C-alpha positions in Angstrom: 76.8 98.0 60.2 74.5 101.0 60.7 73.8 103.5 63.4 71.0 105.9 64.3 71.8 109.0 66.3 68.8 110.6 68.1 69.3 114.3 67.4 65.8 115.5 68.2 64.8 119.1 68.7 65.9 122.6 69.4 68.6 122.1 72.1 66.9 124.7 74.3 69.0 123.8 77.4 72.2 124.8 75.5 70.9 128.2 74.3 72.3 130.7 73.3 74.8 128.4 71.5 72.0 126.5 69.8 70.5 129.7 68.4 73.4 129.6 65.9 73.7 125.9 65.1 71.8 122.7 65.8 73.0 121.3 69.1 75.0 118.3 67.7 77.2 120.9 65.8 78.1 122.8 69.0 81.8 122.4 69.5 83.0 120.2 72.3 86.8 119.6 72.7 87.3 121.6 69.5 85.1 119.6 67.3 81.3 119.3 66.8 79.8 117.0 69.5 78.3 114.6 67.0 81.7 114.1 65.3 83.1 112.4 68.4 80.4 109.8 67.9 80.6 109.4 64.2 84.4 108.9 64.3 84.0 106.2 67.0 81.3 104.5 65.0 83.5 104.6 61.8 86.3 102.9 63.8 84.2 99.8 64.5 83.1 99.4 60.9 79.8 101.4 60.7 79.2 102.4 57.1 76.0 104.4 57.4 74.9 106.9 60.1 71.2 108.0 60.1 70.4 111.2 62.0 66.9 111.3 63.5 66.1 114.9 63.5 63.1 117.3 63.6 64.8 120.6 63.3 67.1 122.1 60.5 68.1 118.9 58.7 69.6 121.0 55.8 72.0 122.7 58.2 73.1 119.4 59.6 73.5 117.7 56.3 75.4 120.6 54.6 77.8 120.6 57.4 78.3 116.9 57.6 78.8 116.5 53.8 82.5 117.5 54.2 82.9 114.7 56.8 81.2 112.1 54.7 84.0 112.1 52.2 86.8 112.8 54.8 85.7 109.8 56.9 84.3 107.7 54.1 81.0 107.1 55.8 77.4 107.7 54.5 75.4 110.2 56.6 71.6 110.6 55.9 68.7 112.2 57.7 65.4 110.8 58.8 63.2 113.8 59.5 60.2 113.8 61.8 57.4 116.1 61.0 56.1 115.7 64.6 58.2 114.8 67.7 58.2 111.0 68.0 59.9 110.5 71.4 63.0 108.2 71.7 61.5 105.1 70.0 59.3 106.5 67.2 62.3 107.7 65.2 63.5 104.0 65.0 60.2 103.0 63.3 60.4 106.1 61.0 64.0 105.1 59.9 63.2 101.4 59.7 63.9 101.1 55.9 67.3 102.8 56.4 68.3 100.6 59.3 67.2 97.2 58.0 69.1 95.8 55.0 68.2 92.1 55.4 71.7 91.2 56.8 70.2 90.6 60.3 73.1 92.6 61.7 72.4 94.6 64.9 72.5 98.4 64.7 73.6 101.1 67.1 71.3 103.8 68.6 72.9 106.8 70.3 71.7 109.8 72.2 73.5 112.7 70.6 74.2 114.5 73.9 76.2 111.7 75.4 80.0 112.0 75.6 82.1 109.0 76.6 85.0 106.8 75.4 82.5 104.9 73.2 83.7 101.3 73.7 81.7 100.1 70.7 84.0 97.1 69.9 83.4 95.7 73.4 79.7 96.4 73.1 79.5 94.3 69.9 81.4 91.4 71.5 79.1 91.5 74.6 76.0 91.6 72.5 77.0 88.6 70.4 78.0 86.6 73.4 74.7 87.0 75.3 72.6 86.3 72.3 69.7 88.5 73.5 67.7 90.9 71.5 69.1 94.2 72.8 72.0 95.6 74.8 72.0 98.9 76.6 75.1 100.5 78.1 74.8 101.5 81.7 76.9 103.8 83.8 77.4 104.0 87.5 76.3 107.3 89.2 76.7 108.7 92.7 73.1 110.0 92.9 70.8 107.4 91.3 67.7 109.0 92.7 67.8 111.6 90.0 67.6 109.0 87.2 65.9 105.9 86.0 67.8 103.0 87.5 68.5 99.8 85.6 68.3 96.7 87.9 70.3 93.8 86.5 71.9 90.5 87.3 75.6 91.1 88.3 76.9 88.0 86.7 75.2 88.0 83.3 74.1 91.6 82.9 70.5 90.5 82.2 68.2 93.4 82.9 65.4 92.6 85.3 63.5 95.9 85.6 63.7 99.7 85.5 63.0 101.9 88.5 62.3 105.6 87.7 63.8 108.0 90.2 63.9 105.5 93.1 63.2 106.7 96.7 65.0 103.8 98.2 68.3 102.4 96.9 67.9 99.7 94.3 71.2 100.1 92.4 73.4 102.8 91.0 73.4 101.9 87.3 71.6 104.2 84.9 70.9 104.0 81.1 73.8 105.6 79.3 71.9 106.3 76.1 74.0 103.9 73.9 72.3 100.8 72.6 73.0 97.9 70.2 69.7 96.4 68.9 68.8 93.4 66.7 66.5 94.3 63.8 63.6 92.4 65.5 63.4 95.2 68.1 61.8 97.3 65.3 58.8 94.9 65.2 58.0 96.1 68.8 57.8 99.8 67.8 54.9 101.6 66.2 55.2 104.8 64.2 53.9 107.1 66.9 55.4 109.1 69.8 56.9 106.3 72.0 59.6 106.1 74.7 62.2 103.5 74.2 63.2 103.7 77.9 59.7 103.5 79.4 57.8 101.4 76.8 60.1 99.3 74.6 62.9 98.2 76.9 60.7 97.1 79.8 58.9 94.8 77.3 62.1 93.3 76.0 63.3 92.8 79.6 60.1 91.0 80.4 60.9 88.6 77.6 64.4 88.1 79.0 66.0 89.6 75.9 67.6 92.8 77.4 71.2 92.9 78.7 73.2 95.8 80.2 76.9 96.3 79.8 78.7 98.6 82.3 80.4 101.4 80.4 84.1 101.6 81.2 85.6 105.0 81.6 83.7 108.3 81.9 80.2 109.3 80.8 78.4 112.7 80.7 75.2 114.0 79.2 76.5 117.4 78.0 73.1 118.8 77.0 73.3 121.7 79.5 76.1 124.2 80.3 77.2 123.0 83.8 77.4 119.4 82.5 79.1 120.5 79.4 81.9 122.0 81.5 82.1 118.9 83.7 82.1 116.7 80.5 85.0 118.7 79.1 87.0 118.0 82.3 86.3 114.2 82.0 87.0 114.2 78.2 90.4 115.9 78.7 91.2 113.5 81.6 90.6 110.7 79.2 92.8 112.3 76.5 95.5 112.6 79.1 95.4 108.8 79.6 94.9 107.7 76.0 96.5 110.4 73.8 98.5 112.8 75.9 100.3 114.1 72.8 97.1 115.9 71.8 97.2 118.1 74.9 99.2 121.4 75.2 102.3 121.6 77.4 104.6 124.4 78.5 105.2 126.9 81.3 101.9 128.7 80.6 99.8 125.4 80.9 98.2 124.1 84.1 96.6 120.6 84.0 94.8 119.4 80.9 94.5 121.9 78.1 93.5 121.5 74.5 94.7 124.2 72.1 94.0 124.1 68.4 97.1 124.4 66.2 95.7 127.5 64.5 95.1 129.3 67.8 97.5 132.0 69.0 98.5 132.3 72.7 100.2 135.5 73.9 103.0 136.1 76.4 102.5 135.5 80.1 99.2 133.7 80.0 98.2 131.0 82.4 95.8 128.5 80.9 94.2 125.5 82.6 93.1 123.3 84.1 90.3 121.9 81.8 90.4 124.4 79.0 89.7 124.1 75.2 90.9 126.8 72.9 89.4 126.4 69.4 90.6 127.1 65.8 91.6 130.6 64.9 91.3 131.9 68.5 93.5 134.7 69.8 94.4 134.8 73.5 96.3 137.9 74.2 99.1 138.6 76.7 98.5 138.0 80.5 95.2 136.2 80.1 94.0 133.7 82.7 91.7 130.8 81.5 90.4 128.0 83.6 87.6 125.4 83.2 86.2 127.0 80.0 85.8 126.6 76.3 86.8 129.3 73.9 85.2 128.5 70.5 86.4 129.1 67.0 87.5 132.7 66.1 87.0 134.1 69.5 89.4 136.7 71.0 90.3 137.1 74.7 92.1 140.4 75.2 95.0 141.3 77.5 94.7 140.4 81.1 91.1 139.2 80.9 90.1 136.3 83.2 87.7 133.6 82.1 86.6 130.7 84.3 83.8 128.1 84.3 82.3 129.7 81.2 81.7 129.1 77.5 82.9 131.8 75.0 80.9 131.4 71.7 82.2 131.6 68.2 83.8 134.9 67.1 83.1 136.6 70.4 85.4 139.0 72.2 86.3 139.4 75.9 87.7 142.9 76.5 90.9 143.9 78.4 90.9 143.3 82.1 87.3 141.8 81.9 86.3 139.1 84.2 83.9 136.4 83.0 82.9 133.6 85.4 80.3 131.4 87.1 78.7 129.7 84.0 78.7 132.8 81.8 77.7 131.8 78.3 78.4 134.1 75.4 76.5 133.2 72.2 78.0 133.8 68.8 79.6 137.2 68.1 79.1 138.7 71.6 81.4 141.5 72.6 82.2 142.1 76.2 83.8 145.6 76.6 87.0 146.3 78.6 86.9 146.0 82.4 83.4 144.4 82.4 82.5 141.8 85.0 80.0 138.9 84.1 78.8 136.7 86.9 76.8 134.0 85.1 75.4 136.1 82.3 73.8 134.2 79.5 74.2 136.5 76.4 72.3 136.0 73.1 74.2 136.3 69.8 75.4 139.6 68.3 75.2 141.6 71.5 77.6 144.1 73.0 78.0 144.2 76.8 78.8 147.6 78.0 77.9 147.3 81.7 78.6 144.5 84.2 76.3 141.6 84.8 76.4 141.2 88.6 74.1 138.2 89.0 73.2 135.3 86.7 70.6 136.6 84.1 69.8 136.4 80.5 70.8 139.3 78.3 68.7 139.8 75.2 
């Protein structure tokens, strides 16, 4: 089987992290976002992953070359010269996706983190015999999204309602699809939306079915949702693979610490924290609801909460970093500095406190 991952553009909502690497390579739970998806695809027998991308394909491919051999899966790029929306890239990658076997292929949005129940998705798709399956997830506030209206019993999709004013349902498109090759005959090579143009037409022909996604779901394309996504992901690890989580007197709740990270004496870490490879957390540090990425250092008695500390950055002694502060790569926060929601671009030294959320160039 094959899969297409919609990588798209610049990842502006996750700047300053995406100023250093393309968004799918930003670490999440101590490994690049896109690797969570590729590993799950590999598990259900996908042999080739195509990345639909219009920005820095060399960087992506060079990085993923290592994983090709490690995972034994072929990874190629389909590069857009102009943005093609969410359906155009399928037409562009047509020759890579169709091999004459008639097998369906996966399409994934690269920002989506979940438990990826691909085996169940394949079963459901085969059972209903339709042309396409989309995964849907239940949300508390459907008015912010496009709602999928479907038959409870069969999952057959009736229609889509964009940002409904009145309640029509609470299921939204989760950005994970399994499509028969015939769907490609419905897509022209031009900027097209799969959600607004292609799926409604398949639904009108009674060929579209929705499967409710078990477990958690999050679009982690922006910082606040990234932090929420980390909490949900660690919750899921607690249920499925608790051995991967850290334990001990210094750990509170769900915490992921890479085996090469060093944690000092008298720290309190958690809940919902990921500490990446090669990180150093010195004595007496307090970490909660945050990610500390590869090679970063948090010095003695610093306190970091609800924030993202980028690669090779430093948080000084007795510093306090909170309220969705995001440090890009190689940022150095001096001792005793306070950051309240500062978004700091790479290679910067912060010598005075950031008292209200702002971007620091």
